[in-house]
N, C-alpha and C positions, 0 to 999 in steps of 0.2 A: 307836260307830255302826253299824248295819247295813252289811253288806258290799254295794257296789252291783253288782259284775259277777261273776257266780256260775259263768258257763258260757263256756268258751273262745271257741265260735262265735258269742257275743253281739259281733258285729263285722262290718263290711262285707265282702261276697266277693273285691272288689278289693283288699285287704289281703293275703289268702292268695294268689289269682293273680299280684299283685306279686312276694311274697313268694319264690314260686317261680319268679320270671321273675328275678330279683337272684341266687339260688343257682346258675341256671342259667347265668346268664352274667358276674354281679359280684361271685362269693363271697366278693372279700376286701375288699369296698368298706366305707369309714367313713365314719359321715356326723353330722352335727348336725341337730338340730332345734329349731325357735322357737317358743313359743306367742306369738300375738296376740289381744288381745281389742279389736277394732275400734269398741267403743263405750266404751273405757277405763274400763270398769267397777270401781268400788271393791267390795270384797270383804269378808265381814265378818270380825271378827277371828279368829284360828287358824284359817281356812279352809285355808292352805298345810298346815298341821299335819296336819289331817282329809285333806287331799289325798295326803299322803305316805303317811299311814296306808293308804289305799284302795290305792295304789299297792304296797305291802308286801303288801297281802291278795291282790295279783293273782298272789304268786309259789304259791299253793295252787290255780290254777285250771288247769286240764291238759285235754287235750282227751279226750273219754270213746270207748269205742268205738263207742256209738251215732251219736256224732257222724260219725266216720271212716267207720262204715256209710254212711248219709246223704248224705255230699260224695263218697262213691266211685261211688253210685248216680244222683246230681244234677250232679255236675261232672266228668262222663267223661272231659271234656278236661284235666284235673289228673295229671299221672304217679303212678304207685303209689309212687315214691322218695319224694314229698314228704310223704306220710300217716305214713313211717317217722319223717321229722325232724321232725312235728310232735307226734308221740308224745314223744318226747325233749325237747322245747321246754321251757323253763321261764322265767318273767318273772323279772326282777332288777332289786330296786329301784335298784339302783347305777347304772343308767342313765340314771335321772330325776334330776333337781335342781328343788323347786318352794320357793319361798320368795315373801314380800310384802313390800313397800316400806316406808318409813314412812306412808305416802298411802294404804296398802292394795290396791295395785293387783299383780296376783299374775303372777309370772314364772315359766315353766317351760322347761327346756330338756332335749333329750335327747343322748345321744354315746353311740356304740358301732358293732357290726358294724351293718351295714345290713340284713342279714338277720335279724336280733333285733330291731333299734330298731323295726323296718318293722309292727310288730303290735302298738304301743304306742300310735299316733296317734289311731285312733278311740276305744278304750277310754278313754283318758284323756280327750280331750273329754266323751265322754259322762258319765263321772265327774262333772267340774267342772261341766256343764248341771246334772246331778242332784241334786249336792251344793249347787251355788246356792240352788236354790229352797227343798231341804230345811231348810239354815242361814239363809233369810232368813225361813221360814216360808210362803212364797207357795205350797209344795204343799198345804195346806191348802185353798185354793181350787179344788183339781181334782176337778171331778166327772166321773168314769170313765163312769157309764152318760150323761150327756148327752154328754159326749164319743164315744160309739160312736154316738149317732143323728147329732150333727153329721157326722162322719166320713162316715156311711152315707148323709146326704143328698147330700154332694161325689162320693161312688160313683158315686150315680144319675146326676148330670149330667155329669161326666166318660164315664162309659158310655152313656149316650143319645147324647153328642154324637160316638159314635165312637173316644174317645182309648184309646189302647194306653198303659199308664202301669204304672208300679211305685213302691214306697216307697224311697227314699233319705235315710230320716230319722235314723239310728242316732245321729250324731255330735253333732245339736244338740236330742236329744231331750229333752221335760220329763221323762219318767222311763222306765225299760223299760217299766211298766206303759201309759203313752201310748203308745209304740209297738206294743205288744203288741193294745191295743184296736183302734188303725186298720187293722193288719194283720186282725183277726178281722172287724171292720167291713167293710171292702173286700172279701173273701172271702166273707162271706155276702151281700154287695151283688150283686157278682159272677156268684155262681152260684144267685140268687133265680130268674131268667128269662134268657130268650137277650138278649143287649144286643148292639148295633152294635160298640160296645168291647169292652176285658178290662182286668182288672188280672192284669198277668203274674207279681208276685209281689215280692219284697223284697229290699232288698239285704244284710240282717241273715241270716246263716246258720241262727244258732239258731231265729229265728222262722219263715223259711222249712221248717226242720225240724219245729217245734212243729205249724204246719199243712198239712204237705205241701204247699208250695210250690216254686214254681222259685226258688232263691238268685240272684240278677239283678246283673250288675257286670263291669268289665273290668281298668279302671287308674286312675291318678290322675295328678295333674300331676308329683308326686316324681320318676317313674319318668324321664320328659323332662327333669326340672329336675336331678338327680342326675347325668344323662349329660353334659347342660350344664354344668357345674362341672365334670367330668373331663375332658371334650373339647372343652367350646366350643360354644355357641348354634346356630352355623350349620349344623350337621350334626346336630344332635342329634335332631332328629326322622327323620331318616333312619336312625341308628343306634339309635334306639329302636323303628322299627318293625321294621328287622332283628330285634333282640333276641327280639321279641315272635313274630315270626315263627319263628325258633329254638326258642322253648319251645313253642309253641301250635300249629305249624303251619295256620294258617289259623281255629283255632277261637278263640272269645273275639274276633271279627272288628270289634270297635266302636272307634275309634282319637279319644283325646283330643287334639285338635289344637291349643287356645289355649294351651299354657305361653310361648310367644314371640310370640303373635300370628299371625294368617291367612297374614301374606305371607309369612314366612321357613317356615312348612310347606306352603305352598301350592309353593313350590320345590324342597321334599323328597317333595313327593308325586308320583310318577312315574306311568305306568301301569300297573306291574305292582302296585304297591302298592293303585292305585285298584281293581283287580280282585281283589285278595287281600282286603282289609279290606271287610267287608258295610256298612260306614256310618261315619259321624262324629257325635261328640258335640258339640254346642254349648254350652259353658257360660260365657259371657261375650260382650258385646258386643249388637248391636241383632240381636233373631234373625231380622227377616224380612231383613236386611242380610247375615247371616251365610249363611243359607239362599240366597240368591240368588248368593254366592259360591260356595258348594259345587255348586251345580247348574249354574254354568258350568264350573266346573273339570271335572266329569264330564262334559259336554258336548265339553268339550277334547279328552277321550279318545274319542270315539265312545260313551259311555255313557250309557245313559238314565237319570238321575237318579232317575225316577220308582221304579227298580231297585233303588236304595241306602236303607237305612234310615237317617235323622237322628236321633239322639235329643238332646232337647232337657232341659237340667236348670239353668237361669240363674235360679235366685230366684223356681220357679215356684210360683203358686196355681191356685186352679180357674179364674177368669176366665183367666187368662193362657195358660193349659194348652189350652182349648177355642177362643180368639183364634186361638192359633198353630195348631191341629189345621184349622181352617175354611181356613187359605189353604195352608198346607204341604202338604195331602194332593194339591195340583195338581202339586209337584213331587219329591216322595219318598215314601217309607214314614214318616211321622212316629210316634214314642212318645216317653213323656215319663217323667222321672226325678224325682219331687217331694220334697223333703225336710223342712225347716222347718215349711211349712205343713202337710203332716201330721202331725206328731210333737209341736208346738209351738205349739199355736192355741188357746189358753184363753183366756176373756176376761178382761181386765185382767193378762195376764201378757205382759211384753215379752221377746221369745224373745232367748236370748244370741247375740252375731254372733262367734265365738269360731274360730279355725283353729290349726292345729299347720302349718309347713311346714319343708321342709327346705332348711335355708342353705348348708350348707358339705359338701362330701365329699373324701375321697382315694381312689384306685382300690385302694390296699394298704396295710395297718397297717404297713408298714415304712415308709413316706413321713414326713416330721418335719413337714409341712405338709399343711393341709388349703386347698383352692380354694372360693371364696365362691360361690353360686350365687343365684339368683333366680328368681320367676317373675313374669311380667308378664301383664296383661289387658287383652281390647277393653273393659273397663269401667274408665273413669279414675277414678285415685284407689283400684285396688284391685291394683297392685302389691306383691309382698310380696317382702323385702329391704333391705340397707342403703342407701341412698339412692345410694350410692358405685357399689355395684355394679349396680344398676339401670341405672345411666345406663351405665355401662360397656356392659351386655349390648345398650341398646338402639341407643348408637351402633355396636355390631359389625355389628347385622344391619339397619341403618337403620330401626331402628323409628319411627313416626310416629304421634302422636296428634292 
């Protein structure tokens, strides 16, 4: 089968920014990741074999001078030494194990240096998603001309409503062509005339380069969850914010706070961090309730929340983003990261509900054992990790549902 991932930067920006921060702060950390299909999908026979083949093909994907030049120009906050690391980076299929059980369910695990394996997650998820539609023949239903028009209409509604938004859809896209189509449509729509809103860019660095847009993104839950595994969840957010500050010196200042819920984050979010970070990202829970908590926390420091950015990215679609925009604008500077609704919204196609989560970590390769970790969520039923680990972390931080 054709190679699905052909460009090193066909990936989310936050994987590169986190990789940089990992090398800077935890250069010897070792990790394990686990794939989860929340729909308990049965995959076609031979799927894991083709997935393993595609992962082997990643070994031929290296960063180009053009990609480095683009990132240097657009991602000013990334230190120059990191590009030397990327020039020498090579994928290794031995970091990955993928297989199917007797019922056809897919299992995928990563293990290795954190700084190496961190660049696998989004690419492997994108491969799984596109490969599934190809092997089941559903890709034959994809009408990209119609998809362009559908996406353009979404853009008109979002821009007219004053929404500032970006594409976050690489990991569960129907295909690279689907994401390329939506980025092109949104760019064309935004540039067609003056709008109250704005299409900011895309999390996908390759497509940002192709269309000369701003690559968008900062960090993911795994950064906090790994620290929680190494040092415990009570102060994980504090340590994560400090590490981020150490690497980026105030740039990339949107913090994803919900790895262990609002309450423990709020105790870690001191006034200096409130001033340092330009805003927070809401990725689970009730959007309005989370916004009210954020606004109140800023007010407790004497900070006007209307001066702070809040990025909403919790399973958004066009209608939900417009609804949030209408009330959030009175409390903050709202913006939106929209993923699957953009890149996997074809008629008669069920989007995949797949994730790969960091589940175990050790601070150095010399340790004989890993520490389990997990991700908690403000959405019930979306905790990720072993049940006993989830319970232990919840008890330690007095997490209530």
